[in-house]
Structure formats: structure tokens, C-alpha cells
KOLTORKOL-732600 format. One line per 2 residues: their letters; for each residue x, z, y of C-alpha. Coordinates in Angstrom, 1 decimal, padded with zeros to 4 digits, always signed. Example, Ala and Ser with C-alpha at 12.3 -4.5 7.8 and 13.67 -1.06 7.14 Angstrom:
% residues 2
AS) +012.3,+007.8,-004.5; +013.7,+007.1,-001.1
% end
This chain:
% residues 352
XX) +103.9,+157.2,+116.6; +107.6,+158.0,+116.3
XX) +107.2,+158.8,+112.5; +105.3,+155.6,+112.2
XX) +108.1,+153.7,+113.9; +110.7,+155.6,+111.5
XX) +108.7,+154.6,+108.5; +108.8,+151.3,+109.4
XX) +112.4,+151.2,+110.0; +113.0,+152.8,+106.6
XX) +110.7,+150.1,+105.2; +112.9,+147.3,+106.4
XX) +115.9,+149.1,+105.4; +114.6,+149.4,+101.9
XX) +113.6,+145.7,+101.8; +116.9,+144.7,+103.2
XX) +118.6,+146.4,+100.1; +116.3,+144.4,+097.7
XX) +114.1,+147.2,+096.8; +110.3,+146.6,+096.4
XX) +108.4,+148.9,+099.1; +104.7,+149.8,+099.6
XX) +103.0,+150.4,+103.1; +102.9,+154.1,+102.8
XX) +104.3,+155.4,+106.1; +104.2,+159.2,+107.3
XX) +101.6,+158.9,+110.3; +100.5,+162.1,+111.9
XX) +096.9,+162.0,+113.6; +098.4,+163.4,+116.7
XX) +100.5,+160.2,+116.9; +097.1,+158.4,+117.8
XX) +095.5,+161.0,+119.7; +093.5,+162.1,+116.6
XX) +092.2,+158.4,+115.9; +092.0,+157.8,+112.3
XX) +090.9,+154.4,+113.0; +094.1,+153.6,+114.8
XX) +096.4,+154.9,+111.8; +094.3,+152.8,+109.4
XX) +094.8,+149.7,+111.5; +098.4,+150.3,+111.4
XX) +098.5,+150.8,+107.8; +096.5,+147.6,+107.1
XX) +098.7,+145.5,+109.3; +101.4,+145.7,+106.6
XX) +100.4,+144.3,+103.3; +102.6,+145.6,+100.4
XX) +105.8,+143.8,+100.0; +105.2,+141.2,+102.6
XX) +107.6,+141.2,+105.6; +106.1,+141.9,+109.2
XX) +107.4,+138.5,+110.3; +105.6,+136.7,+107.4
XX) +102.4,+138.4,+108.6; +102.7,+137.3,+112.1
XX) +103.9,+133.7,+111.3; +103.5,+131.5,+112.9
XX) +104.0,+132.8,+116.4; +105.7,+129.9,+117.9
XX) +106.1,+126.1,+117.5; +107.4,+124.7,+114.3
XX) +109.9,+121.7,+113.7; +109.1,+119.1,+111.1
XX) +112.5,+117.3,+110.6; +111.8,+113.7,+109.3
XX) +115.1,+111.6,+108.1; +113.7,+108.2,+109.4
XX) +113.0,+106.9,+112.6; +109.4,+106.4,+114.3
XX) +107.5,+103.6,+112.7; +108.5,+103.8,+109.3
XX) +106.5,+105.3,+106.1; +108.0,+108.7,+106.4
XX) +107.4,+109.0,+110.1; +103.9,+107.8,+109.9
XX) +102.9,+110.1,+106.8; +105.2,+113.2,+108.5
XX) +102.9,+112.9,+111.7; +099.6,+113.2,+109.5
XX) +101.2,+116.3,+107.9; +102.3,+117.6,+111.3
XX) +098.8,+117.1,+112.8; +097.2,+118.9,+109.7
XX) +099.5,+122.1,+110.0; +099.0,+122.1,+113.9
XX) +095.1,+122.4,+113.4; +095.6,+124.9,+110.4
XX) +098.2,+127.1,+111.7; +097.3,+127.4,+115.5
XX) +100.7,+126.5,+116.6; +102.3,+123.0,+117.5
XX) +104.3,+121.5,+114.6; +106.8,+119.1,+116.3
XX) +107.9,+116.0,+114.3; +111.9,+116.0,+115.0
XX) +113.0,+112.3,+113.8; +116.7,+112.7,+112.7
XX) +117.1,+109.1,+111.3; +120.3,+107.8,+109.7
XX) +122.2,+107.8,+106.5; +119.1,+107.3,+104.5
XX) +117.7,+110.6,+105.4; +121.0,+112.5,+104.9
XX) +121.2,+113.7,+108.4; +117.7,+115.2,+108.3
XX) +118.5,+116.9,+105.3; +121.7,+118.5,+106.2
XX) +120.1,+119.6,+109.6; +117.1,+121.4,+107.6
XX) +119.7,+123.0,+104.9; +121.4,+124.6,+107.9
XX) +118.5,+125.9,+109.7; +117.2,+129.6,+109.5
XX) +115.0,+130.3,+106.7; +112.1,+131.8,+108.8
XX) +109.6,+129.0,+108.4; +110.0,+127.5,+111.6
XX) +112.1,+124.6,+110.4; +110.7,+122.4,+107.8
XX) +111.9,+119.2,+106.2; +109.5,+116.3,+105.5
XX) +111.4,+114.3,+102.8; +110.8,+111.7,+100.2
XX) +112.7,+110.3,+097.3; +116.0,+109.6,+099.1
XX) +116.1,+113.3,+098.8; +117.1,+113.2,+095.1
XX) +119.0,+109.9,+095.4; +121.5,+110.4,+098.4
XX) +123.5,+113.3,+096.3; +124.3,+110.5,+093.9
XX) +124.9,+108.0,+096.4; +127.2,+109.6,+098.8
XX) +130.8,+110.6,+097.7; +130.0,+114.1,+099.1
XX) +127.2,+115.9,+100.8; +127.1,+119.3,+102.3
XX) +124.1,+120.5,+100.4; +122.6,+121.2,+096.9
XX) +119.4,+119.1,+096.9; +117.6,+121.5,+094.5
XX) +119.2,+124.9,+095.2; +119.3,+124.7,+099.1
XX) +115.6,+124.2,+099.3; +112.2,+125.7,+098.3
XX) +109.6,+123.4,+097.5; +106.4,+123.9,+099.6
XX) +104.0,+121.2,+098.9; +104.1,+117.5,+097.5
XX) +101.9,+115.7,+100.3; +101.3,+112.3,+099.0
XX) +102.8,+109.5,+096.5; +103.0,+105.9,+097.6
XX) +103.7,+103.4,+095.1; +106.1,+100.6,+096.0
XX) +104.8,+097.2,+095.7; +106.5,+094.2,+094.5
XX) +105.8,+091.0,+096.9; +106.8,+087.6,+097.3
XX) +106.7,+084.9,+099.6; +104.1,+082.0,+098.9
XX) +107.3,+079.9,+098.6; +108.0,+081.5,+095.2
XX) +106.2,+079.8,+092.4; +104.9,+082.8,+090.8
XX) +101.7,+084.9,+091.0; +102.4,+087.5,+088.3
XX) +105.3,+090.0,+087.3; +105.1,+087.8,+083.7
XX) +105.7,+084.5,+085.7; +108.6,+086.1,+087.7
XX) +110.2,+087.0,+084.6; +109.8,+083.6,+083.0
XX) +110.8,+081.8,+086.2; +114.1,+084.0,+086.8
XX) +115.1,+083.8,+083.3; +114.9,+079.9,+083.7
XX) +116.8,+079.9,+086.8; +119.4,+082.9,+086.5
XX) +120.8,+084.0,+090.1; +118.5,+081.6,+091.9
XX) +116.0,+084.2,+093.1; +117.0,+086.6,+095.8
XX) +115.3,+089.7,+096.8; +115.6,+092.0,+099.8
XX) +115.7,+095.8,+100.3; +116.1,+098.5,+102.9
XX) +119.9,+098.9,+102.1; +122.1,+099.5,+099.3
XX) +121.2,+102.7,+097.5; +117.7,+102.7,+099.1
XX) +114.6,+103.1,+097.0; +113.8,+099.4,+097.1
XX) +117.2,+098.4,+096.0; +117.1,+100.8,+093.0
XX) +113.7,+100.1,+092.1; +114.4,+096.4,+091.8
XX) +117.7,+097.4,+090.0; +115.6,+099.2,+087.5
XX) +113.3,+096.4,+086.9; +116.1,+094.0,+086.6
XX) +117.6,+095.9,+083.8; +114.3,+096.7,+082.0
XX) +113.1,+093.2,+082.4; +116.4,+091.4,+081.6
XX) +116.5,+089.1,+084.6; +119.3,+088.3,+087.0
XX) +118.3,+088.5,+090.7; +120.5,+088.4,+094.0
XX) +120.4,+091.4,+096.1; +120.4,+091.1,+099.8
XX) +120.3,+094.5,+101.7; +119.2,+095.1,+105.2
XX) +119.5,+098.0,+107.5; +116.0,+099.1,+107.0
XX) +112.7,+097.5,+105.3; +111.4,+096.3,+109.0
XX) +114.1,+093.7,+109.4; +114.0,+092.6,+105.8
XX) +110.2,+091.9,+105.9; +110.8,+089.9,+109.1
XX) +113.4,+087.6,+107.3; +110.9,+087.6,+104.4
XX) +108.1,+086.3,+106.4; +110.8,+083.7,+107.9
XX) +111.3,+082.6,+104.3; +114.9,+084.0,+104.3
XX) +114.3,+086.3,+101.3; +111.8,+085.4,+098.5
XX) +111.2,+088.8,+096.8; +111.2,+092.6,+097.3
XX) +110.0,+095.9,+095.8; +109.5,+098.2,+098.9
XX) +107.1,+100.5,+100.3; +103.6,+099.8,+100.3
XX) +102.9,+101.1,+103.8; +104.7,+098.3,+105.8
XX) +104.1,+095.6,+103.2; +100.1,+096.1,+102.7
XX) +099.2,+094.8,+106.1; +101.3,+091.4,+105.2
XX) +099.8,+091.1,+101.9; +096.3,+091.8,+103.1
XX) +096.5,+089.1,+105.8; +097.8,+086.5,+103.1
XX) +101.4,+086.2,+104.7; +102.9,+087.5,+101.7
XX) +101.8,+087.9,+098.2; +101.3,+091.1,+096.2
XX) +102.4,+091.0,+092.7; +102.2,+094.5,+091.4
XX) +102.7,+098.3,+092.1; +105.3,+100.3,+090.9
XX) +103.3,+103.4,+089.6; +102.6,+103.8,+086.0
XX) +098.9,+102.7,+086.6; +097.2,+100.9,+089.1
XX) +097.0,+102.8,+092.3; +093.5,+103.8,+094.0
XX) +095.0,+102.1,+097.2; +095.5,+098.8,+095.6
XX) +093.0,+098.5,+092.7; +093.5,+094.7,+092.4
XX) +097.1,+094.9,+091.9; +098.5,+095.4,+088.4
XX) +101.0,+097.8,+087.7; +104.6,+096.5,+086.7
XX) +104.3,+098.7,+083.5; +101.5,+096.5,+082.3
XX) +104.1,+093.8,+081.7; +107.2,+096.0,+081.5
XX) +106.3,+099.0,+079.5; +107.8,+102.3,+080.7
XX) +108.6,+101.0,+084.1; +107.8,+103.5,+086.9
XX) +108.9,+104.4,+090.6; +106.8,+106.5,+092.8
XX) +108.0,+107.5,+096.3; +106.7,+111.1,+096.9
XX) +106.3,+112.6,+100.2; +106.4,+116.3,+100.6
XX) +107.6,+119.3,+102.7; +110.8,+121.5,+101.6
XX) +111.7,+124.7,+103.4; +115.3,+126.1,+103.6
XX) +116.5,+128.3,+100.6; +115.3,+132.0,+101.2
XX) +112.2,+131.2,+103.3; +109.5,+133.9,+102.5
XX) +107.3,+133.4,+099.7; +104.5,+134.4,+101.9
XX) +105.2,+131.6,+104.5; +105.4,+128.9,+101.6
XX) +102.3,+130.1,+100.1; +100.5,+130.0,+103.7
XX) +101.8,+126.4,+104.4; +100.9,+125.3,+101.0
XX) +097.3,+126.6,+100.9; +096.5,+125.2,+104.4
XX) +097.7,+121.8,+103.5; +096.0,+121.6,+100.3
XX) +093.0,+122.6,+102.1; +093.5,+119.6,+104.6
XX) +094.1,+117.3,+101.7; +090.9,+118.0,+100.4
XX) +089.1,+116.3,+103.3; +087.5,+113.1,+102.3
XX) +088.2,+111.8,+105.8; +092.0,+112.4,+105.5
XX) +092.1,+111.0,+102.0; +090.7,+108.0,+103.4
XX) +093.0,+107.6,+106.4; +095.9,+108.0,+104.1
XX) +094.6,+105.5,+101.6; +094.7,+103.1,+104.4
XX) +098.3,+103.6,+104.5; +098.7,+103.0,+100.7
XX) +099.1,+106.7,+100.2; +097.5,+108.5,+097.3
XX) +096.9,+112.2,+098.0; +098.8,+114.8,+095.7
XX) +099.0,+118.3,+096.8; +099.2,+121.2,+094.2
XX) +101.5,+124.1,+093.8; +105.0,+124.6,+095.1
XX) +106.3,+124.8,+091.3; +104.6,+121.4,+090.5
XX) +106.6,+119.7,+093.5; +109.7,+121.5,+092.2
XX) +109.3,+120.1,+088.7; +108.8,+116.5,+090.2
XX) +112.1,+116.8,+092.3; +114.1,+118.1,+089.3
XX) +113.0,+115.4,+087.2; +113.7,+112.7,+089.7
XX) +117.1,+114.0,+090.4; +118.1,+113.6,+086.9
XX) +116.4,+110.3,+086.5; +117.8,+108.5,+089.7
XX) +121.4,+109.9,+089.0; +121.4,+107.6,+085.7
XX) +119.8,+104.6,+087.8; +122.5,+105.0,+090.6
XX) +125.2,+105.2,+088.1; +124.0,+102.2,+086.2
XX) +123.6,+100.2,+089.3; +127.0,+100.9,+090.6
XX) +125.6,+101.6,+094.0; +127.8,+103.7,+096.3
XX) +127.9,+105.0,+100.1; +130.9,+106.6,+101.3
% end
């Protein structure tokens, strides 16, 4: 047994030094009282190149950090992801809501966490927007995290009150051009995805709309229902119930094509070619997290997302299932980081 332990220690030292090691250890039959089966069990328990910690993962609860308070789209969808991971991994995945600063606090918390797979970040498009909005952030949105899996995409929805005399995006553009500065719109706050999505629409459609920022989409929708705000582009998750009951009027979605969740709503791009805003939600891990752990989580969540029942539940929240490889998610993050940097600079939005 001593020789096996020494072999394992040497293996760990070699890995720490950056060398690739196999699973060949010096094992004497006498160490196992002549049991060849016991020796084979020990050897097989260490797959080549995979740290022992990754093979036993997870052996305790996992924390899933969510950057927004309970009740919002990120929280609702994050809890779906946590439930699926709990069932797949056999360990409790606990949602840790760290609201504030548009997800900045949660992201900083996850960036400082150990890269052992026991702290994960459930994030969305503010992850790539915040570094451009804030004067200084303590993390690199691309380099300090490892993409694990893109969970879903949720198109934003353009909606209006019944008092606004338009029923299509084309009519909205014509009405706004005829009455510049007379139509207001609400957002979840300066620099939020709902703010920047409308600023992108304004610039591409050539219209003048007045921005009214709120501290969250929830209060904004409340004022919209009361008639104080006439228009918005916001997450479809909280808007869709109001549209389905007729309290608000859905005009379009921001995805490049019509969303399977809202097949009756046209895409803004049908009227404003090239317009596209999609709010993705996915899981990141701190940089340095074992590839074996990332692969395990990615595999299990992709398997869960293949379930028709889960797909239907997510669709009821306005979310379209994505899934895919970690590398695919990484491409989305890098592309959107560049895209939204340009939009933020053009809008002049800034949070210090």
C-alpha cells in the first residue's frame, strides 16, 4: 500500500509541475494481500490525465451564484438549471442570489472563488455589458471564466400600452418620426439590456424616443400598466404574461427570426433589417476549473435539455433551449463582448 501511495504522491507532484502523467503506479501484490483484483481496482480508479478530485466530483453541495434577486428571469431560469444539475450530479445545487449592480457583484464573487467546480456562475448578457459600463471592474469577463454551457436564449420583447396608437413596428417608426420626442420608453435601468436594446433600435430605425430608467424591470412594468410608460423592450419572461392577458400589446421580438415561444410576433428585423438582440443565459466557472468537471456539467445539462418536458417548461417562460459545447458558448461571449462595447460607447451610457 505504501508503494501505491508514493506513486500517487509522485503523480500529483508531476501534475503540479505541468507534466502529463499516466496511471501507472508501482503496486506490489503483497500490499493487497495477493489480491490482483484490488490492485486493478486502484489502477482503474485513476483515469489517465484526470485529477483524483475531478473523478470524485461532486462530493459536497455546489453553489450556483445568480446576479439578480429572486423573481426575475435570471433567478427563475437559474433555479431550473440548479434543479437539473441536482438530479444529474446527485448533490444539492444551491442558488445563491447576489443581486446588485446589474450582476456585477455576483460576477466578482464567482471570479474570486476557488476553481474547484463548487462555485458556478449563472449569468446572462450583462456579463459582457458591465465591463463597458463601469469605470472599473475587478475581473476580465472573458479571461477569468471558463464557459460551461449556454442554457437558453430569451429574446427580448417590444411591447406597448394600448394607449399608444400603433400595432406594428412599422407603425411605431412612422408615429415616432411624426412626433419626435413625444414617445417615452421604460427600461430596467441605465445600461441595462432593455435600455441598450432600445438605443440600438433608435439608432437603426432613426427615431427619437425618451428614456425613463427604473431600478429593475418589475417596477417599470407596474408603471407601464398604469399608463405612465408607453413602450419598452424588455425580457420576454416578465412581459409575456401581461401580453397574453391583453394588458399590454406585444409588437415584436428582438431575435433575428420569430421565436418558437412567440410564433405570432414578428421579429423587429423583419422591419429593421439586421436588428438583433438575444439575451442568453448560461453557466460559467472560475478560470482554472478542471476540464473534466466542465465536461461533466456540460454533458449532464445537455442531456437534461433534451427532455421535451423541460423544453416545454422553459418555453412557457419565453426561453428557447440552446445547449451545445463549451466552445460554442465561448464564441457567443466573445462576439457579444465586442458588439455591446460598441453599443455602450455609442449610447454614452456609463455607471461609475
